[in-house]
N, C-alpha and C positions, 0 to 999 in steps of 0.2 A: 492636689498631688497625686498622680497616678501611681499604681504599684510599681511600674517600671522605674518612675522617679525614686521611689523608696529604695528599690534594689540598688540603685546607683548611689543614693545618699548614705545607706548603711555600710556596705563593704561586703561584697558577695564573692565567696569562693568559687573555684572553677566548677564545682559540682551543682551550682545553682542554689546552695543552701547559704542563708543569710545569718548574720549574727551581729548583735549591738556592737558598738565601738568598745565598750568596757569588757567584751568577752572575746578576745581574740583567739583564734583556733590554735591549738597546740598539736602538731602531728604526733599521731601515735597515742593520744591521751584517750584514757579509758573513761567513758562518761557513764555513771551508774544512774539510771532514770529512777525517779521515785515511783513507788508501787502504784499501779493504776487501780484507783478505787472508785469505780462507778456507783452512783446512786440510781436506783431503779424507782422511777416515780409513778406513783398511782395515776390511773386515768383522771384527767381534768385537774391535775395539780397545777396551781397558778405559777406560772414561769414568764419570764421576759419573752419568750416565744410562743406563748399561748395565743391561738388565733382560731377563728371558726373553721372546724374541719382538720385541724392539724393534731397529730399525735407526737407528744414529747416523751419518750421513754426513758431517756438516761440524761445524766449530767455527771460532771466530774471536776475536780480542782483543775485550775488552769496555771500551769507552771511557766507562763510565757506572756509577754505583753501582746497588745492588740496588733501592733505592726507585724509581729511574726505570725500571729494568728492568720492574718490575711495572706502572707507571703507563703506560708506552708500550705494553706489551701489552693493557693494558685499553683504551687509546684506540683501538688497531687492532681489537679485538674489536667495539667499538661502532661503528667506522667503517671496515668491511672494504673498501670502495671504495678506501681508500689502497692496498690490495694488489691488487686485481683490478678492471679497468674493465667487467667482466662483472656485477658487483654493483652495484646502485643504491644501497642503504643497508641498515642493519641495525635492526631494532626490539627494544628491550631489553624483554623479557617480564616481567610483574609477578611478584611473589613471589620466594622464594629456593629454587633447586633442592635437592631432597632430597640427603642425604649419599650419595656413591657408595663403597662398601666397596672396590671396585677401585681407584679413584683413590687413596683414602686409603692403601691397602696399598702401592701403588706409590710414593706419597710417603714412607712409612715405610721402604721398601727403599732408596730413594736417599739418605736421611738427613736429610730435612726434617721439620718438625713436621707430623703427619698431620692436625691440625686446620687446615683452610684459612683464610687471612686474608679471602678474598673468594670468593663463588659467584655467578655470574650466567648468565642464559639469554637467549639472543638469536636472533632469526630473520632470516635473510638474505633480501632482497628482490632478486631478479635483474633485470638491466636488460631482458632479453629474456623477458617473462614467458610468451610463447607457446612459447618453445623450452626454458627452463630452469624447474625447480621451486623453490619456497622450501625452505629448509633451517633446521631448528632446531639449534642447538649449546650445549653446556654448556661454561662456562669456570670453572676453579678454579684459584687462586693460592695457593701455599704458600712458606714460608720456614723456614730452620733457626733454631733459638733463638740460635745464635752470630752470625748474619748472614752466614755464609760461604756459604750455598747458597739459591737461590731457583728455584722451579719453577712453570710455568704449563702446564696441560693444557687441550687443546681437544678436545672429543668431539662429533663431529656425530652426530646421532639417525638413523642408517640402519643397516641390518643387513648390508649387502654393498657392495662397490665399484660393483657394477652399478647400485645405487640412487642413487649419488652424482651431484648435478648436476656438470656440467662444470667450473664455476667453482671447486670446491673439490678438493683433492687426494684421490685414491680410497684412503684410508686410514682404519682404525679410530679412531685418535687421533694428535694432534700434540702434540708437547712442546717447550717451550723451557726451558733451564736456565742459570742464571747461576752461576758458581763464582768465588770470591775467590781471588786469588793474591798473597799478601803478599811473595813473593819477588822480585817485579818492583821495579827501582830507580826512584826517583822521577825525573819527567822533568826535563830541563834546559831552561832558557829557556822558550819558548813551545809546547814540545812538549806534545801532550795527554797526560793521565795515562791509564794502562791499569790497570783495576781487577782485571781477572781475565780470564776466558774466557765465551763464550756458546756454546751447543750448540743443535742443532735435531735432533729424532728423531721417528720414527713408528712406530706399530704397525699393520702391514699386515693387511688382510684376507686370507682364503684366495685371493680372486682378485684381490688387489691386484698391480700390476707391482712387480717388484724387479730390482735391477741383476744382470746375469749375472756380473760379475767380482766380484773381492774388494774393489775400491776403487770407490767412487762418484766418478769423475773428472769433470773439467769437462764439460758439456753439449756435444756437437758442434755447430760452426757450421753453421748451415743452407747447404745447397748451392745455388748459383746455377743455375736452371734456364732453358732457353730453351724457348719454346712449341714443340711438336711439329709445328705448322703454319709455323713460321718457315723462311724460305729459308736458304741457305748464308751463312756469315759474310763471305765475299767473293764477287765476281762470277765468279770462276774456275769454268769449267765442270767442272774436275776435282774440285772440292770435294764431297765426299759430303753429301747432306742427310741430317740425322738421321732415323731411322725414326719412324713415329708412336708415341706412348705407348701402352702396354698397360694397360688397365683391369683390375685383378685382381677376380675374383669375390669377394663377402664372405665365403663359406664355404670358399675355397681354403686349403691350408696356407701358401702364399706370403702370402696377404692377412692371415691370422691372425698370422704371424711379423712382417711388416711393421707391423701395429697394435701388437703388443707391444713392439716397438722403440720406436716413436714414444711410446707410453705411459710407457716407461721414461725416455726422454729428457725428456719433459714433467715427470715427477716429479722429476728431477735439477734442472730448471730452476726449478721451483716451490720446491723446498727452498732452493736458492741466492738466489732472489729474497726469500724470507720472511726469511731470515738477514741478508741485505744491508739489507732495510728496517729491521729492528731495529737494526742497527749504525748506520744514518744517523739515524733518528729518536732514538735513545737519545743519541748524541753531540750532536745539535742541541739536545735538551732540557737536557743538562748544560752546554752552554755558552751558554745564554740565547737560543735561537731564538725569535723572536716572528713569528707569521704577521701579515703587513702588509696583505694584501687579504682581506677577509671576504666570503663570499656569504651570501645569504639574509637580508639586513639589512631590506629592505622587505617582501618576501614569503617566508613559511617554506618550508623546503626540501621537507618531506614532502607537503603539498598541490600545490606545484609539480610535483614529480617525477610524482605520481599523474595530475594533469590533463595533464601533457606526454605521458605514456604513452597516456592515452586518447585524445588528439587525433591522435597518431601513428597509432593503429589506425584512427581513424574517417576519416582522410584518405589512408590509403596508396593508395587506387585512383586518385588523381590523378596522370596522367602526361602532361605537355605535350611530352615528347620525340617522340611519334608524329608523323610528318611529315604535313602536310597536302597535299591535292591541289595547292594553288595555290602551294607553297612548295618549294624544293630544299634547304632548311636545317632544321636541328633545334635547338631552343632548350632551353638547360640553364637551368631556372627558378631554380635555387640562386644561380647566379652571373650570370645573364642574359648568357651568352656564346653567340654564334652559332658552330655548328660545321658543316663540309660534311659532309653526310650521307654522302658517298662514302668518307670517311676511316674510318668505323665504321658498320656497318650498324645502323639503329634497333632491329632485333630481336636485336641482339647479346645474348647471355645475360649479358654482363659488365656491361651497363647495368641498373642498378636499377630495376625497375618498382615502387618504393616511395618514396613522398614522404619517408619518414622517413630514407632514406639521402642525400637532397641537398636537402631542403627543411626540415630540422630547425630551421635558425635561425628561420625565421618561425613554425613551430609553437611553439618555445620562447617567443617574444616573444607570440604570441597567448595562451599559457597564463599568462604573467606579468601581461598586461593584464587577462584575465578575472578573476584572483585579486585584483590591484589594485583594479579596479572593484567587486568584491564587497566589500571592506573600505570603500571610499570612500563608496558609495551605498546607500540603503536597499533592502531585499529588496523583491520585486515578485511579483506573480502572472503566470505565464506558461507556455506550453506549446508554444513553437515547435519544439523538438527532441525533447521527451520526456526530456531529461537533466536532471540535478539543477541545472545552471547556469541553466536557464530561469527560475528564481525568484532569481537572484543579481542585486545591484544592477548598474547600468550608468548611463552618462551620458544623462540625459534628452534632450539635444540631439543624441545620436549621437557617433560619432568623426569626426574629419576627418584623413586620412592625406595629408600634403603629400609630394609626390616619391614616390608609392606604386610607381613602377616596374613590375615585372610583375604587380603586383596580387594577388600570393599571400597577403599578410597581410591585405588586405581580403576575399579569398574566404573564408579560413578564419573570419575574424569574422562575416561575413555568413551563412555556412553554419551557424554555431552560434547564430543568432538575434539577432545584434546589428546595429543600424542604423548606417548611416554612409556616407561618401564617401571615395574615394580620388582625388587629382588628380595628373596627370602631363603633362608638356610634350607627349608624343606617345603615341598608342596603341600598345601593344606586341602583338607576334603571340600572345602567351598570351591576350590578353583575349577573342578570340571563341571560345576553347575553354572558358571557364567558364559556369556556368548563367546563365540570364537574369537571376536576381536579383543575381548578382555583376556582371554586364556593366552593369546599371542604376547600379550604386554606382560604377563607373569613369568618371571623366570626364577628357577630353583638354582641358588648359587651361595656357596659358603665363601665369603669374602675374607681373604687374609690381608688386612689393612695395610701392614707395614710393606707388603710386597707391590702395592700400587704406586709406591713413591719411588723417586730415583735414589741412586746411591750417593750421588754428588750434585753440588749446585751446577756444575758445568754441564751435566746431563740435562738438568732441569732447564738451564738456559737454552740449550740446543732444541729441546722440546721432544726428544725421542729416548726412550730407555727401555729396557727390557722390564715390561710390566706383565701383568696377566689379566686378559680378558675372560669373556665367558668360556672360551675354549683353551685357555692357558697358554696362548700363543704370544709371541713377542710383538708388541703393538706400539704404536705412538699415541700421544695423549689424545689426539682428535678421535681415535678409534677406542678409546678407553670406555669404561664403565660410565665415566662422567664426560659425556660429549661437551663440545663447545657450545656456548650460548643455551646451555641447558638450565634447569632450576631444580636444586636439590630439596628432598623432603626427608625429614626425620620425624615420623608420626610415633611416638613412643618406641624409638629404636633401640632401647636398652643400651648394650655395650657399644653400639655404633654412634651413639649421640655425641660424644665429644670429639670424634674424628670428622664429624661433617663440616665444621669450620676449616679444617686442614684440607679436606678433599675438595672444597671449593676453590682452592688455589691451584689444583692440578691442570685445568684447561689454561691455554695460551692467555686467555682473559678471565680473571676469577668470575665464577658464576654465583649468583645469589642463593640463598636457601631459607627454608622456614623449619624450624626445629621446635618440636613440642616434647620436652624432657619429661621423663617418668622415672625410671629406675635410675638409680644414682651411680654412674661409672666415671672413672677417669680413663685414659688411654689403655691402660692394662691393669686395672684394679678397681677397687670399690672407693667411692667417695664418702668419707665418714664425718667430716667436719659439720659442726652445728653452727658455726660462724665463719664468715669469710670477709677479709679486708683485702681489697685488690691493691696491687702495688702501683706506684704512681705511673701514670702514663699521660702524655701531652694531650690525649684525646678522650680522657675519661669524661663521661657526660656531666653535665652541671647537675649537683645533687648527688652524684655517685650512682653506682648500680643499684643501691637499696631504695632509691626515691621511687615511690609509687607501688613498691611491693607490700605485702602484708606486714603489720607491725609485729614485733617479737622476733624470736630466733627459732630457726628450724633447719634440718639438713636440706629440705627442699628449696627453701629460700636461698641459703647458702650456695646450693648447687646452681641455681639459676644465675645468681650473681657471678660465680666462677665461670659458668658458660658465657656470660656477657663480656668478661675481661678476656676469655679465650678467643672469642670472635674479634674483639678490638685488637689483639695481637696479630690476627690474621688480616687486618686492614678494614673491618667493617665497623661502621657506626653502630652504636648501641640503640635498638629499637626492640620494644616488646608490646605485647598486647595480651590482655586477659580475655580470652576467647570465650564466647557464650556457648559453652559445651557443658554436658553434666559430667563434670570431672572435677575432683577436689585438686588435681594438678593441671589446671587449664592454661598455664603461662605459654605463650608462644614467643620465641625469639625470631625476629624478622631481620634478616640482612639483605638489604637491598641497596645501599648506599655505602660507598667507601670513603674514608678519610684520606687515602692515599691519593696523591696527585700526579705521580710520574712512575716510570718504570722501575727507578732506583728504590723508592718506598715499597713497591710490590715485590721487589727482589729481597728487600730486607724482611718482609713479613714471611716470604718462602724460606729464607735462610732460618728464621726462628721456628718455623713449622718442621723444616728437616731436622734440626737439632732435636727437637722433641721425638720424631720418629726414630731417629737414630738411638736416642735414649731407650725407647721401647725395644728396639733390636738388641741393644747390648744387654738389656735386663732379661730378654728372652720370656717374659711373662704373658705376652699376648698369645692367646690360643684361639684359633677358629672353632667356634662352638660346634660340637658333634650333634648330628641328627638325634633326636630323642624318640623313644618309642619304636614299634616294629611296623606301623603303618604310616606311610608317608604320602 
């Protein structure tokens, strides 16, 4: 019976995590993992994994049965990013690896059936492709006929430790072993059951680091170091200033000894980390853990990651931290924070001259949008950048980024051949640093939201009313800030965020939008609720707006749900995506499909929106934000 058969026989959640039939998952359930208590084994300690040349440094109690041992390790083989942030993902290679006589002989020596229950081959894709190479790895899973032993072997396809990428332990093979222990007393009360023990071992290369002592003890805690350029700890003149650090030559004996110690410590930490991950994921699977938040629902992971990496490389040269002759300050594009340049020199080597280190959020959003548009709009003929996305679909009316801030997202999209505009209350200091094409796309404009809407439904039906464009003239909808067939963006648009669903109804045909809410606003006030229950609606999504969001109550969660219902009232089906961006508020609301089926339903949505706008007009609470500061 293969592992895939076991996956089907058990009952597998959408996250790929399996659980026994007697431990059904409970959404939102908090699982308290038993404390990880590893045993550090002296060298040559007899274990079921003992074999010539192998090092078995650690073991720990197993709080899960044998089938979950195999399934969790298979999941980690297919998703190695769970164990290392340096790995982007793994690609499962087609076909079944050939039988390895050495692996099967080791299995027979340990006492498991030498016929593997599963063989797969994967290729690791590193996060930093310019620094690390890809790595292929064979994985084989074995079990004993009596179900008392389980073995998983992971074999990287390299011939020496020197060839191993940094993200993988520098060893010839890794092994995980599960051993049943029937002598353990049954647990009392709610105590978790212990099924046996788990072990980790490795077969080193000739040049692999190995611990000098007899016992692989706990890895040493990192020492706290002060900068060699730092002054004394107290203002006393008698305090000695630490001497400058000495840089060891790479070929000196001291440097080689220090590197060896660091490699040994790293291998200790890696073994400890891998066994702890197995402990945690195995116990979670056994007790019904269900992943609540799912990524890559709207846009698939692999194309997003590949495009994200490509855009990082293409835009790494952009650096707006370089001070300008007219300014004494340096701007951080990522957070748009002004810092006094005297506090840290702009040419300080600690500052990244790489947009990927501090502009990655905008790059990730741009990659998501480009792939979303590729799927939404028909392919085209184009050659703007010479890249494959020149032929991808895109909004015919361009994009409209409301509250574009420093303009970095607009710059990335314009640089990649996409047309659009970015509107912001005041010009930012970054704007003059962009190329001319980007500067033309950035518009300084304070938008009075209620004035963009008609006074009556009759005006909306005709399609012409006195609105305000960039010049304050009387215009029709097609000439408005929101063109026909455009795509609206609200990237942390603050008080403009709740207006975006309403603005999407202004053109003759409603235009889709992407909203990333951050600050919590209503149309003319603050959103203060910690809980939100949406009123009944015929098109409320199955499971409600809460389904798939984080467990518990929070203002941000309630706000996302409120915006979902807000969009539903405007005729948009509820879709959301937890973006892979470095933000605690990373939910994106995607409005690309309408539940309305005719003009009458669209008119009803516009009537609801106009009623809300008229309510804002009557209260008189909406104010166009005034420019802040003296330098714009």
